[in-house]
Legacy VTK file of the C-alpha trace (Angstrom):
# vtk DataFile Version 3.0
C-alpha trace
ASCII
DATASET POLYDATA
POINTS 88 float
-0.365 -12.786 -2.549
-1.054 -11.669 1.000
-0.541 -14.162 3.805
-0.342 -14.254 7.594
3.106 -15.208 8.898
3.452 -18.541 10.617
3.262 -18.437 14.381
-0.129 -16.776 14.840
-3.242 -18.731 15.755
-6.868 -17.661 15.683
-8.934 -18.889 18.609
-12.656 -18.596 19.225
-13.800 -18.432 22.821
-17.466 -17.920 23.678
-18.207 -16.190 20.383
-15.187 -13.875 20.600
-12.095 -14.181 18.437
-8.492 -13.674 19.493
-5.208 -14.069 17.659
-2.276 -15.161 19.776
1.372 -15.580 18.843
2.935 -19.010 19.359
6.489 -20.283 19.169
9.070 -17.817 17.841
6.354 -15.275 17.034
5.629 -14.919 20.754
9.175 -13.603 21.269
8.610 -10.755 18.809
4.909 -10.010 19.220
3.693 -9.385 22.731
0.008 -9.542 23.531
-2.928 -10.647 21.449
-5.326 -9.253 18.873
-9.079 -9.357 19.326
-11.249 -9.595 16.224
-14.927 -9.324 15.466
-16.650 -11.818 13.166
-15.657 -9.931 10.012
-12.054 -9.647 11.174
-11.988 -13.384 11.844
-13.385 -14.010 8.339
-10.623 -11.891 6.808
-7.979 -13.531 9.021
-9.012 -17.052 7.998
-8.716 -16.148 4.323
-5.393 -14.373 4.806
-4.019 -17.328 6.775
-4.299 -19.473 3.656
-2.856 -16.794 1.374
-5.032 -14.812 -1.000
-4.934 -11.973 -3.490
-6.667 -8.786 -2.366
-9.153 -8.935 -5.269
-10.190 -12.477 -4.335
-10.566 -11.476 -0.700
-12.890 -8.660 -1.770
-14.983 -11.084 -3.845
-15.295 -13.473 -0.910
-16.267 -10.678 1.471
-18.945 -9.420 -0.921
-20.320 -12.957 -1.238
-20.352 -13.454 2.546
-21.663 -10.075 3.736
-24.287 -7.597 2.595
-21.936 -4.654 2.127
-21.141 -2.150 -0.598
-18.004 -2.905 -2.579
-16.471 0.465 -1.678
-17.015 -0.145 2.057
-15.704 -3.712 1.884
-12.606 -2.569 0.015
-11.977 0.210 2.542
-12.264 -2.173 5.507
-10.043 -4.790 3.867
-7.367 -2.169 3.192
-7.537 -0.914 6.789
-7.307 -4.460 8.161
-4.331 -5.330 5.964
-2.598 -2.060 6.856
-2.929 -2.779 10.593
-1.516 -6.285 10.139
1.386 -4.928 8.055
2.230 -2.338 10.722
2.215 -5.105 13.335
4.569 -7.245 11.237
2.082 -10.084 10.947
1.988 -10.415 7.149
4.573 -12.115 4.959
LINES 1 89
88 0 1 2 3 4 5 6 7 8 9 10 11 12 13 14 15 16 17 18 19 20 21 22 23 24 25 26 27 28 29 30 31 32 33 34 35 36 37 38 39 40 41 42 43 44 45 46 47 48 49 50 51 52 53 54 55 56 57 58 59 60 61 62 63 64 65 66 67 68 69 70 71 72 73 74 75 76 77 78 79 80 81 82 83 84 85 86 87
């Protein structure tokens, strides 16, 4: 299961999405992450904990995208979060 660590909050401001660290996470992670609508969709699902296959199914149901493209973007998104130390 893939899940966002505690201490990160997604905020929507005027149609834009930003992830900010709170509490102890703010001591380790400096700055914020901006996301587009698709990134926010992925974040919300990852925040609750989800298997990669289920995330792909949800993305295909939500967006008109080829499975290969959706899978590629999900993998890239997860890789960036892993490198940033945001995933459990």
